[in-house]
N, C-alpha and C positions, 0 to 999 in steps of 0.2 A: 331319380324318382324312387321312393320308398316302396317296397314290395307289400303286396296286399296278404294278409293272413289268411291262412286256410281254416283254421280251427274256430270253434265258438268258445265261449267263456268256460262252457261246463266241460268242454274236450281238453280245456288247457291244461288241466292236471295230469293227463295221461300222455306221456312223452314215450319216445322210442326206447328199445333196449338195443344198446351198443356195448361193443367187446372194449376189453382195456387196451388191446392192440389198436383199435380203431381212433379211441380217444387220443392216443399217443401222437396219431398224424396231426392232431389240432395244435401241436407245439411246434410244429415244424417252421422253419424260417419261410420256406416257400409252400404255404399251406393253400389249397385251391378250395373254396367254398363250393364250388359248383360240383366238384368231383366228390365232396362230402356228402351233398344234397343227394347225388346219383345213388351213392353207395347206401344211403339211408333208405331210398325209395325203390330201389332196383336191386334185387339180391342176384348172386352168381354172375356177376359180370365177367366177361371173357379175360380180363387181366387181372382178376383176383386170385389166381391160382398159386399155389405154394409148392416148390419142388418136393416130391414126396421123399426123397432120401433125407433130407434136413429133418422132417418129421420123424423118421425112423430112427435117426441118431439122437434127437433128443428124448425120445421114448426109451433108448437105449442107455442113455446116461442116468435116466431116473431108475430104471431097473437094476443098473449096476451099483448105484450108490444104497438103493433099499436092501438089495441083496447082502451088500456089505455090513449093513445095519444088523440085519437079521443073522447073519453068521459070525460076525465079531462082538456084536453089542456095544458097538459104537461106531461113530462115521469115520471116513477114511482122513488119513492124517493131513491131507491137503485142505480138508475143511476146518482145520484148527484156526485158520485166520478170523473165521466167523465165531469163534469163542468155543469151539470143539462141542457141536451139537449132540445130545445125549439120546435124542430120539428123532425119528421123522414122523410125519403125518401124511398118510396118503392123500394127494391134493383132491378135493373134491371136483367132480365133472363141471364143466362150465354152466351146465344147465341147472346146477343147484349152487354153484359159487358165485352169488350175485347179490346186490343191494341197491334199493330204491333209495334215490336222491330225493329228498322231501322238497327241497326248493325248485328244483326244475321239471321233477316227475320223470327224469330218465332212470332207467334201470341199467345199472352198470354190471358187467358179466366178465368172467374170464377164468382161465384155468393155470394155477400156478406150477412151473416145473417141478419146484422143490419147497417144502416146508419143514423146518427143523423146530424144534423145541430144545432150548439151552437149559444149562443147569440151574439158572436163577427163575425158571418158569416162563419166561418170555420166548418170542418165535423170532426166527429169521426166514426170509422168504428170498429165494433165489430164481434166476432165470437162465437157463444154460443156451449158449451161443456157442455154434460149431464153427469157428474161425479164429484168426488171429487178432487180438487186441492191439490197436495203434492209437495212442493217446495224441498223437499230433492230428490225427483224422479221426475224430469222433464220431462221423458218419451219423448212425441212427440213435446215438445215445440219448437225446431227449426223448424220443420215441419210447425207448425202454425206461427211463426214468418214470414217465407217465404211468406205463403199464405196470410197474413194481408197485408203485405208491398206490394204484388201484386195486391191486391184491392186497395191499396192506389195509385199505379202507375196508374192503370186503370180508378179508379175513376177521379183524376184529369186530365186525358186525356179527359175525356167526360165532363169537366165542373163543376164536384162536388168537387171543391177545393177552398182554399187550405185544404188539409187533415191535421189536426193538431194533432190527437191522435188515437192510436189503442189500443184496448184491446180484452182480452179473458174474456168472463163471463162464468164462471164455474157454472152452475144451479145443485147444490148438492142435491140429493135426502134426504127428511128428512124421515128415515126408521127406528129409534131408537123406542125402546119400548114407550117412552114418546108420541113421533110422532103419533105412531100406537093407542095409547089410547084416543086420542083426540074426543070427541064427535060430531057427525055430519060427520064424513068420510064416514060412509056407508048410502046408500040410496037404492031405489028400484032397481036401475039401475047398482049399483056396489059399488065402493069405489073411494075415491079421494087420490092423494098423493102430499104433498107440496115439494118445492123445495126452496131453499136458494141460493141468488145470491152471488158469490165471484168474484170481479172484480179484473183482473190481467192485469196491463199495459204491453204493449209490445212497444219496443223501434222502432220510426218511422225512418227508414233508407232506403228506396228503393235504392237510387242512389249508394250506397255502396254495399249493400246486393245482389240485383240482377243479374247485369251484369254478374258477374262470373258464376254464376250458369245457366243462359241462354247461355252464351258461352260453358259450358260443354255440355248443352243440344244438341245445334247446331253440337258440334264434335261428338257426339254420333250419331245421327241423320244421319249425312254424312257417316257413315260406312256402307260398303256393305254389311258385315255379322256381327253377335252379336259377340261383344268380349269376352274376357275370363271371366268366373264367378269368384265372389267373393268368397273366401275359405269359406265353411261352410254356404253357402246361400241356406236357407230351400227352398225357391221357386224355384231357379235353380235345386236342388235335387229333388223335387217332379216333376217338368217338364220332368227332365231326366228319372224319373222312368216311367213317363206316356209314353214316346216315347219307352222306352224299352218294355213295355207291349203291344204297338200298332205295335211293329216290325219295 
């Protein structure tokens, strides 16, 4: 049976604000529409937490690269795979880095980890990942692809264009026995850990990738009640168990 719509014709023009990260979940093979509806309508769910250490490391990545630019007048050599950026743009805060999609009425927002200007005047956008990249286990790659293409769409709408390249920068921790035995790692304050950059290009295709996902998001937002759960969805099972316990 078709779901009843909640909004009037006049209200249809105003859609939700969703993050680039959230839109990325719509590309998953095991996407759950019920979870998406709940995330849109109920904020700060108990399973929406993100370990603080990873946020700290991501911010540290940004500061290290920006300080290198300020000190040396160019980017680190490991960024050369991107075309050797000549300057960085301090990424705008997510509250300002957003764009309204005219077709769906959805406001798409986000905060890029790194935006660099190349010598030809175009821009490259990167996202830092503190993990090891395994091409045989792509994992969250489809999410990241949507996320970066969303940043490209937003950037060009705000005059940071054209965007010519997108990339994931995996900062892979050096934790083997040889790295741990390096002299100078330990001092009076603690110890240091090294990271090795592994750059993975991401295809730039916001025009073909994003519109179907935005339409899917709008159709879920318009539902009066949450749709049926995806079979085997762990989050839905946890939510149902919680509601049972609460009576």
